C-alpha positions in Angstrom: -2.2 2.6 14.9 -1.9 6.0 16.4 1.8 6.4 15.4 0.8 5.8 11.7 -1.3 9.0 11.5 1.7 10.9 10.2 1.5 8.8 7.0 -1.7 10.5 6.1 0.2 13.8 5.6 -2.9 15.8 6.5 -1.2 19.2 6.1 -0.9 18.6 2.4 -4.6 17.6 2.0 -5.7 20.6 4.1 -4.4 22.8 1.2 -7.5 21.8 -0.7 -9.6 23.7 1.9 -12.1 20.9 2.1 -13.1 19.7 5.6 -15.2 16.8 4.2 -12.2 15.4 2.3 -10.1 15.5 5.5 -12.9 13.8 7.4 -13.0 11.1 4.8 -9.3 10.5 5.0 -9.4 10.2 8.8 -12.4 7.8 8.5 -10.4 5.6 6.2 -7.5 5.7 8.6 -9.8 4.3 11.3 -11.7 1.7 9.2 -10.0 0.8 6.0 -9.2 -3.0 5.9 -6.0 -2.6 3.8 -4.5 -0.4 6.5 -5.3 -2.9 9.2 -3.8 -5.7 7.1 -0.6 -3.7 6.5 -0.4 -3.0 10.3 -0.8 -6.7 11.1 2.0 -7.6 8.6 4.3 -5.2 10.5 3.5 -6.8 13.8 4.1 -10.3 12.3 7.5 -9.1 11.0 8.4 -7.8 14.5 7.7 -11.2 15.9 9.8 -12.9 13.2 12.7 -10.6 14.2 12.3 -11.6 17.9 12.2 -15.2 16.9 15.4 -14.8 15.0 17.0 -13.0 18.0 15.9 -15.9 20.3 17.9 -18.3 18.1 21.0 -16.3 19.0 20.4 -16.8 22.8 21.2 -20.0 24.9 18.4 -22.5 25.2 17.6 -24.0 28.6 15.1 -26.8 29.0 14.0 -29.3 31.7 13.2 -32.9 30.8 12.3 -35.1 33.7 12.5 -38.9 33.2 11.3 -41.9 35.2 12.5 -45.2 33.8 12.4 -48.8 34.7 15.1 -51.2 33.4 14.4 -54.8 33.1 17.1 -57.4 32.2 17.5 -61.2 32.3 17.1 -62.6 35.8 20.9 -62.8 36.1 23.5 -60.4 34.7 27.3 -60.7 34.5 29.4 -57.6 35.0 33.2 -57.0 34.5 36.1 -59.2 33.5 35.5 -61.5 36.5 31.9 -62.1 35.5 30.5 -60.6 38.7 27.0 -61.9 39.0 24.0 -59.7 39.7 20.9 -61.8 40.6 17.4 -60.9 39.5 18.6 -57.5 38.0 16.1 -54.6 37.6 16.5 -50.9 38.2 14.3 -47.8 38.5 16.0 -44.5 37.5 14.9 -40.9 38.2 16.5 -38.2 36.0 15.8 -34.5 36.7 18.3 -32.5 34.6 18.4 -28.9 33.3 19.9 -29.0 29.8 21.4 -25.9 28.2 22.7 -25.5 24.7 24.3 -22.6 22.9 25.7 -22.4 19.4 28.7 -20.2 19.5 28.2 -17.7 16.7 31.9 -17.5 15.8 31.3 -16.5 12.2 28.3 -14.2 13.0 25.9 -16.1 10.7 23.1 -16.0 13.2 23.5 -12.3 13.8 23.4 -11.8 10.0 20.1 -13.7 9.8 18.6 -11.4 12.4 19.9 -8.4 10.6 18.2 -9.8 7.4 14.9 -10.1 9.2 15.2 -6.5 10.5 15.7 -5.2 6.9 12.6 -7.2 5.9 10.7 -5.5 8.6 11.9 -2.1 7.2 10.7 -3.2 3.8 7.2 -4.0 5.2 7.1 -0.6 6.8 7.8 1.1 3.5 5.1 -1.1 1.9 2.7 0.0 4.6 3.6 3.7 3.9 2.9 3.0 0.2 -0.5 1.7 1.1 -1.2 5.0 3.0 -0.1 7.1 0.1 -2.1 5.1 -2.4 -5.2 5.0 -0.2 -5.3 8.8 0.5 -4.6 9.5 -3.2 -7.4 7.1 -4.3 -9.8 8.6 -1.9 -9.1 12.2 -3.1 -9.2 11.2 -6.7 -12.6 9.4 -6.4 -13.9 12.2 -4.2 -13.1 14.9 -6.8 -14.4 12.7 -9.6 -17.6 12.4 -7.8 -17.9 16.1 -7.4 -17.2 16.5 -11.1 -19.9 13.9 -11.9 -22.4 15.8 -9.8 -21.7 19.0 -11.7 -21.7 17.3 -15.1 -25.0 15.7 -14.3 -26.4 19.1 -13.4 -25.2 20.6 -16.7 -26.4 17.7 -18.8 -29.9 18.0 -17.3 -29.8 21.7 -18.3 -28.8 20.7 -21.8 -31.7 18.2 -21.9 -34.2 20.9 -20.9 -32.8 23.2 -23.6 -33.0 20.4 -26.2 -36.7 19.8 -25.3 -37.4 23.5 -25.7 -35.5 23.5 -29.0 -37.5 20.5 -30.1 -40.8 22.2 -29.4 -39.7 25.4 -31.2 -38.6 23.3 -34.2 -41.9 21.4 -34.3 -43.8 24.7 -34.3 -41.6 26.0 -37.2 -42.1 22.7 -39.1 -45.8 23.2 -39.0 -45.3 26.7 -40.4 -43.1 25.5 -43.1 -39.9 27.0 -41.5 -38.2 23.8 -40.6 -38.1 20.2 -42.0 -38.6 16.8 -40.5 -34.8 16.3 -40.7 -34.4 19.2 -38.3 -36.8 17.6 -35.9 -35.1 14.2 -36.1 -31.7 15.8 -35.6 -32.8 17.4 -32.3 -34.6 14.3 -31.2 -31.3 12.4 -31.8 -29.4 14.9 -29.7 -32.0 14.6 -27.0 -31.7 10.8 -26.9 -27.9 11.1 -26.8 -28.3 13.6 -23.9 -30.5 11.1 -22.0 -27.9 8.4 -22.7 -25.2 10.5 -21.2 -27.3 11.3 -18.1 -28.0 7.6 -17.6 -24.2 6.7 -17.9 -23.3 9.6 -15.5 -25.8 8.3 -12.9 -24.2 4.9 -13.1 -20.8 6.4 -12.9 -21.8 8.4 -9.8 -23.0 5.2 -8.1 -19.7 3.5 -8.9 -17.6 6.3 -7.4 -19.8 6.2 -4.3 -19.3 2.5 -4.0 -15.5 2.8 -4.4 -15.4 5.5 -1.8 -17.5 3.5 0.6 -15.0 0.6 0.3 -12.0 2.8 0.7 -13.6 4.4 3.8 -14.3 1.0 5.2 -18.0 1.8 5.4 -19.8 -1.6 5.7 -23.2 0.1 5.4 -22.2 1.7 2.1 -23.8 5.0 3.2 -24.3 8.0 1.0 -21.0 9.8 0.5 -20.9 13.3 1.8 -19.1 15.7 -0.5 -18.5 19.4 -1.3 -19.8 21.2 -4.4 -17.8 21.9 -7.5 -17.9 25.7 -6.9 -16.0 25.2 -3.6 -13.2 23.1 -5.2 -9.7 24.6 -4.5 -6.8 23.9 -6.9 -3.1 24.0 -6.0 -1.4 26.7 -7.9 2.1 26.2 -6.3 3.1 23.4 -8.7 6.8 23.6 -9.5 8.1 23.8 -13.1 10.8 21.3 -12.2 11.4 18.7 -9.5 14.8 17.5 -8.5 15.2 13.8 -9.2 16.6 13.3 -5.7 13.1 13.5 -4.4 12.5 9.9 -5.4 14.7 8.8 -2.5 11.7 9.3 -0.3 9.4 7.0 -2.4 8.5 3.8 -0.5 9.4 1.5 -3.4 12.9 3.0 -3.7 13.5 2.8 0.0 12.1 -0.7 0.1 14.5 -1.7 -2.7 17.4 -0.2 -0.9 16.5 -2.2 2.2 16.1 -5.3 0.1 19.8 -5.0 -1.1 20.9 -5.0 2.6 18.6 -7.9 3.3 19.9 -10.0 0.4 23.5 -9.1 1.3 23.1 -10.3 4.9 21.5 -13.5 3.7 24.3 -14.1 1.1 27.0 -13.6 3.8 25.1 -15.9 6.2 24.8 -18.6 3.6 28.5 -18.4 2.9 29.4 -18.7 6.6 27.0 -21.5 7.1 29.5 -23.7 5.1 32.0 -23.2 7.9 32.1 -25.5 11.0 29.7 -24.8 13.8 30.4 -25.2 17.5 27.7 -25.9 20.1 28.2 -25.8 23.9 25.9 -28.2 25.8 25.6 -28.8 29.5 23.5 -30.7 31.9 22.9 -29.9 35.6 20.5 -31.9 37.8 19.9 -35.1 39.7 20.2 -38.7 38.8 18.8 -41.2 41.3 17.9 -44.9 41.4 15.6 -47.2 43.3 12.6 -45.3 44.7 14.1 -41.9 44.6 14.6 -41.7 48.3 18.0 -40.1 47.8 17.2 -38.3 44.6 18.2 -34.9 45.9 21.2 -35.9 47.9 24.7 -34.7 47.1 25.5 -38.2 45.9 22.9 -38.0 43.2 24.1 -34.8 41.6 24.6 -34.8 37.8 26.7 -32.3 35.8 28.4 -32.4 32.4 29.7 -30.1 29.7 30.4 -30.6 26.1 31.7 -28.6 23.1 30.3 -30.2 20.0 31.9 -29.3 16.7 29.9 -29.9 13.5 31.0 -29.9 9.9 29.2 -31.3 7.0 31.8 -33.4 5.0 29.3 -34.2 2.3 25.7 -32.8 1.8 25.3 -33.1 -1.9 26.4 -29.5 -2.4 23.3 -28.2 -0.7 25.0 -25.4 1.3 27.3 -24.5 -1.6 24.3 -24.1 -4.0 22.4 -22.2 -1.3 25.3 -19.7 -1.1 25.3 -19.3 -4.9 21.5 -18.8 -4.8 21.7 -16.1 -2.2 24.4 -14.3 -4.2 22.2 -14.3 -7.2 19.3 -12.9 -5.1 21.7 -10.2 -3.9 22.6 -9.3 -7.5 18.9 -9.3 -8.5 18.1 -7.0 -5.5 20.7 -4.5 -6.9 19.1 -4.6 -10.4 15.7 -4.2 -8.9 16.9 -1.1 -7.0 18.2 0.4 -10.3 14.9 -0.4 -12.0 13.0 1.2 -9.1 15.1 4.4 -9.4 14.6 4.6 -13.2 10.9 3.9 -13.1 10.5 6.4 -10.3 12.2 9.2 -12.2 10.0 8.4 -15.2 6.8 8.5 -13.1 7.7 11.8 -11.5 8.6 13.3 -14.9 5.4 12.0 -16.5 3.2 13.2 -13.6 4.8 16.6 -13.7 4.4 16.8 -17.5 0.7 15.8 -17.2 0.1 18.4 -14.4 1.6 21.2 -16.5 -0.5 20.1 -19.5 -3.7 20.1 -17.4 -2.8 23.4 -15.9 -2.5 25.0 -19.4 -5.7 23.3 -20.5 -7.5 24.8 -17.6 -6.2 28.3 -18.5 -7.4 27.8 -22.1 -10.8 26.4 -21.1 -11.3 29.4 -18.8 -10.6 31.7 -21.7 -12.9 29.9 -24.0 -15.7 30.0 -21.4 -15.2 33.7 -20.9 -15.5 34.3 -24.7 -18.5 32.0 -25.0 -20.2 33.8 -22.0 -19.6 37.2 -23.7 -21.1 35.9 -26.9 -24.2 34.7 -25.0 -24.6 38.1 -23.4 -24.5 39.7 -26.8 -27.0 37.3 -28.1 -29.2 38.0 -25.2 -29.1 41.7 -25.9 -29.9 41.0 -29.6 -32.8 38.9 -28.5 -34.1 41.8 -26.4 -34.0 44.1 -29.4 -35.5 41.5 -31.7 -32.3 40.9 -33.6 -32.2 37.2 -32.6 -34.9 34.6 -32.0 -35.4 32.1 -29.2 -33.8 29.2 -31.2 -30.5 31.1 -31.8 -30.4 32.1 -28.1 -30.9 28.4 -27.0 -28.1 27.3 -29.3 -25.8 29.9 -27.7 -26.9 28.7 -24.3 -26.0 25.1 -25.2 -22.6 26.2 -26.5 -22.0 28.1 -23.3 -22.9 25.0 -21.2 -20.6 22.8 -23.3 -17.7 25.3 -22.7 -18.5 25.2 -19.0 -18.4 21.4 -19.1 -15.0 21.5 -20.7 -13.8 23.8 -17.9 -15.1 21.5 -15.3 -13.4 18.5 -16.9 -10.1 20.4 -17.1 -10.3 21.8 -13.6 -10.9 18.4 -12.0 -8.4 16.8 -14.3 -5.8 19.3 -13.0 -6.7 18.6 -9.4 -6.3 14.8 -10.0 -3.0 15.4 -11.8 -1.7 17.2 -8.7 -2.8 14.2 -6.6 -1.0 11.8 -9.0 2.1 14.0 -8.7 1.9 13.8 -4.9 1.7 10.1 -5.2 4.6 9.9 -7.7 7.0 11.8 -5.4 6.3 9.4 -2.5 3.8 11.5 -0.5 6.0 14.6 -0.3 4.3 18.0 -0.3 5.7 19.3 -3.6 4.1 22.8 -3.0 6.7 23.3 -0.3 10.0 24.3 -1.9 11.9 23.1 1.1 11.0 19.5 0.2 12.3 19.8 -3.4 
């Protein structure tokens, strides 16, 4: 599988500046079962092409025969009733038989060409598996990093809620808070614990998914980077030329499918025409006990040209030809569909990426504002202008703003991964590829 490493497109993934991500992709390349299955399908297809090519070549075979002929005790031969008494005979036949269908109309060559196009289609399907696999690994990897960071923040929120609950209970004893205030905070604390529980389960699911994608039978703990070290791609183009879809595996596979169906339609049409087969035999034909089997007198040679034409087959070949023509027409329509759906996917992915990028800018601004408010509240607390409860509430607001930023940052990263997938594994950050 060494020649398939280029399908990983490691130079693109290296732009995320994450060595662990690269190592995971390489590990999947070495162990993922889907890649091995795709590689086996290619090898199977190569053998099918060779089998088809073999059908174009002459066939030579050896069939030895030893036979004993028994007849009535007396046999009459010829017009004069020549009598052969107690007739019996042993025959030794050692021929080499050769046959070759003359491909006058080129139908066998067309069948081989059809299989070659099928092989190209499988190679594009294999490339699609690589693109989907690397994209899935990267998406799960960054989602796992986001879950780690979200869990960390939720646990901070939980601790703040516990502090808030203690303060409120103290105020309630002093008549400065009500039971409703306490119940409200207890409800928030329970909701917080529920979120943490769900995030823990979510983290485990992402780890299991990654272990499967990496082909790790032991389902080991997934190594990953921290959120603070996540790098985003800023070189996202505002527009992408629609011609980029030509590189998508599904579009290229659909184009090859048109050629395949065309070859099959032509082959089916020519199959209606007469076929001609050359057959020949060369060997030895001896009688009695084979004592003179290899003598010049026992030599055997013949040559035939056998024409074949179906006068009536119930319309089988005619309807097969019509069927292949319909398949060819369907292949053309499927190509048009693939082109249209590809353009839509690229445009949708680009629109989502732009949206997530703008969301990230807005979230960064909101977090900056909230952080400034928290610093002011901290100063007010120092000078006795704010109590601990107000300060905790501002801390919680700041954490929630940070959480929104984390969501938008990772969502933006994943949107760029989806964009990469939609353009067929092309590095869209390189203007030369657009």
